[in-house]
N, C-alpha and C positions, 0 to 999 in steps of 0.2 A: 457654547450657545451664545446668542445675542444678549445684549445687556438686559432687556426686559422680556418677560413672557407676554403672550398676547392678552389673555383675559382670565378673570376668575369670578365665580358667583359670590355675591355678598350675603353673608349670614349675619343679620343684625341683632338677633336675640341673645341676651346674656344668659348665664347659667340658670337663673331663676325666672326667666321670662318665657312666654309662649305666644303664638299668634293670637291676636286680639288685644295684647298689651300695647300701650302707647310707647313708641320708641323715643329714646332720649338723644338729642343732638350731640350731647357730650360723648355718649357711647359711640354713636355713628362716626364722629370725627376721630375718636381714638382708634377705632378699627380701620377706618379709611387710611389713616396715617400709617398703619402697619403694612397695608398691602400696596400703597402707592409707589414705594421705591422699586417694586419688583414687577408690576403689571402695567400694561398700557390701557386696558379696558376693565370696567367692572360691570357685572350684570346685576340688575335690581329687579325683584320679582313682583313688586306691588307699588301702588301709588297712594295708599291710605295708611292711617294709623301711624304716621311718622315716616313711612317710607318715602313720602314726597320730599322730605328734607335731604335724602341721600344724594340725589343728582347734583344739587347746587354745591354741596360740600365736596363731592367727588371732583367736580370741575375746579374748585379752588386748589385741589391737589394735583391738577394736571391730568386727570384721568378722563378717558372717553367713556361714554355711558350707553349701555344697552338697558333701556327702561321698559318694563312690562306692566301691563294692566292685568291684574289677576282676575280671572273669570271663573265663577262657580255657579251654584244655583241660587245665589242671593241677588235677585234682580236689582234691588235698591243699591246695594254695595257695588255691583258691577257698573252701574251708571256713574257712581262717584269715581270709581277706578278709571273709567274712560275719560271723564271730564278732567280729572287731574293729569292724566297722560297727555291729553290735548293741550292743557295749560302749560305743562312742562316743556313740550315740544315748541310751543309758540314763544316761550321765554328763553329758548336757546340752550336748554339743559339736556337735550336728548340727541344723541348721535345716531341711534338705532332704536326703533320702537318695536315692541312685540305685544301681541294680543293673546292672552291666555297662556297656559302652561300645561300641555298634554290635556287640554280641555275637551277635545273630541274623544280621546281614549277614556276619560273619566265620565263621558256622557253629560257634561255640563251644557254643551251646545251641539247643534248639528251643523252641517255645511251651509244651510240657508241662513241660519242666524249668524254664523261666523262671517259670511259674506256681508250681511247688514252691518255688523260691527266694523269690519274692515272699511266699508264705504264711509261710515260715520267718521272714523279716525282720519282716513286719507283726505277727505273733503274739508277737514278743519285744521290741518297742520301744514307747515311749509313743505313744498314739493320735494325738497332735497333731503328730507328725513325718510329713509327707507323703513318700510313696515313689513314685519314677518310674523309667523306663527310658530311657536315652539312645539314640536311633535317628536314622538319616538320615530326613529328612522324608518321603520317598516310602514308607518302610517301613510307615507307618500305613495306607496304601492296600493295600500288598501283603499285610500281615498285619492285617486289620481287627479281629482279636481284641485287638490291643494297645490299641485305643481305650477299652476298658472294664476293662482289667486293672489299671491303676494310678491313683493319686490325681491325678496330674498327667502331662500329655503333654510329653515333652522332645524337642525336635527339633534336628538339626544342619542348618544352611542355609549353603551355600557357592556363591554365584553364580560364584566363580572356577573351581570344578571343573566348572561347567556351560558354561565358555567364554564367559561373558557379558563384554562389555567393561565397563570400570569405570564408564562413563557410564550404563549400564543396570543396574548392580548393585543399587542401592537399590530400584528399581522391582521387580526380581526378588525381592529379600528381602521386600518388602511383599506381593507376590503369594503367595509360599510361606507366609508367616506366616498370612495371612487364609484361605488354603485349609485350613491345619492347624486354625485356629479353627473353621471351618465343620464339619470332620470331627469335632472334639472335642465339638460340640453343648453348649457352655456350660462344659466343663471347662477348668481352667487350662492354658494352653500357655506353655512357656518355651523360648526359643531358647538352648540350652545350649552351642552352638558356632557361631561365625561370625567370619570374618576374611579377611585378604588378605595374601599374603607380600610381603616387602620386597625380596627378591632371589631368584635361582635360575634354572635353565634351564627354558624352557617353549617351546611351539610358537609362541606369539606374545609380543610384548614387553610383558607385563602385570605381572610381578612387579617392583615398584619401590618405593622409599621413598615417592615421591609418591602412588602408588596405595594403598599400605598405609595411609598417613595419611588420605587422602581417604576410604577405606572406613570407617576407624574413626570419624572425625569425623561423617561423614554418617549412618552407621548408628546412632551414639549419639544424634544429633539426632533422627532418625526415631523411635527407641525412646522417647525422652523425650516427644516430641510426641504419640505414640500410646499411651503408657502400656504399653509392651511390656517384659517382662523379657528381657534379653539378656546373655549371657556372651561377652565378646570372647575370641577365641582368637588370640593367646596373650599371656601376660605377658612371658616371656623366650624368646629364641631357644634352640633345643635342638640343640646341636652333635652329639650322638650320632646324630641322624637324618641328618646329612650323609653318613655312611657306610652306615647300615643301612636307609635308607628311600628308595632310588632307585626312584621310582614308575614303574610300567608306563604310567601315564597321561601322563607328561611326557617320559620318556626321560632325565630329569635330576633335579636336586634342587631342591625348593622347600620341603619339609617342615621344614627346619631353621630357617626364617627368617620366622616368623609373629609374633615378639614385638614388644612396645612397647620393651622393653629388649633389648640384644644379649646374647650369651653371657658377656660380661665385665661385665654388669649396668650398662652405660652406656645411658642413654636415647637413642633414635635421633633423628636430625635431624627437624625439623618437630614431632614429638611433644614435644620438649623445651620449645618455646615455649608450647604449649597447657598442659602440665603445670606449668610454672613460674608461669604466670598463675594457675592454680588454687592453687598453693602460696602465692602472695601473698595470695589471698583468705582462705585458712585462717589464715595467719599474722596477718593484720589482725584477724580475728574473735577469735582467742585473745588477742591483745594488748589489744584493746578490752575484753574481759571482765576481764582481769587489772587493767587500769587502773580499771575500775568497782569491783572488789572492794577495791582499795587505797584508793580514795577513800571507800568506805563504811566501811572500818575506821578511817580517819583521822577521819571525822566522829564515829564512835562513841567514839573515844578522847577527842576534844575535849569530848564530853558527859559523860564519866565521870571522877570525881575519885579513883577508887581506884588506888593506885600499882601494885598487883599486876595489875589489869586493863590498865593502861598498858603494863606490861612484856610481858604476853601479846600484846597487840595489836601492839606494836612488833616483837615477834619474828615474828608472822604477816606483817606488812607487809614486813619484811626478807626473809623467805623468798619471798614473791610477787615482790618486785623482783629477787631472784636468778634465779628461774624465767624472768622476762621477759628479763633480760639473757642468760641461757643460750640461750633460744629464738632470740633475735636473732642471737647468735654462730653457733649451729648452722646457722641458715637461710643466713647469708651464706657459710658454708663449703661449702654443698652446692648453691648455685645453679648 
């Protein structure tokens, strides 16, 4: 696989938090730091209650951002979500904007209201920030108007929820994606959610760490081979769903356990080996670069007879050596 995976959904709530709680910048930064070495993009679901701090922090870590305004039946909060999304776009913190998350399916908006919201956002942000709407893949057939409403078609694809066995999951993902591409008629299509739970109650014995890892690895391999943009769901387990999201589809709980990391921010078994291998690759690249710069500076010093230049170069070399030693020490402490 390539050095980095495409994207991942960001789960900001700690073990004892739930939606409605104010997010901490300290926690956001700690979690962003965990995912940044492995992903190019991060998806953010809201722009209020501290979520608005995620895009600037993500940008500091070199991540591209897909930022969504969460739309439900709270009109006052929806307005704030949209205002904050517009502000973040104009401040340069948004690479891809999204309006709502399965909001048609949840009946929070209809197509007319969705069009009004789209116009409000599009008319107030830079023209080069694409805007989309996150929907379950079948909604683009149920609501064909969606196909032409936005700059990009964003789909959620979950073979798990369609009761497909893990062995057939990637084939189903492939089928769903290319059907969406056909409907889009040349427009950009992004899989903005797809994943597999690592535990939980279900009618069949399919939620498991083995299946969760298998789906992640195989879906990422498929996406890279076919040049598909895909956001894995999810980065961290969401403990609050353990109580609040007992699904009518399952009779039990699986919604809390879709993360690569658990709710204590520990990487799950099987994922740890894959991600540590990638960490070694990034560590080695940075170390090689630092060595190259140190050697270049030393060669420059040897060619230069100026004492002040020697002092400046020696100082730079010392600082680079310190950075390299610090990086090695931190890496060994977090393996």
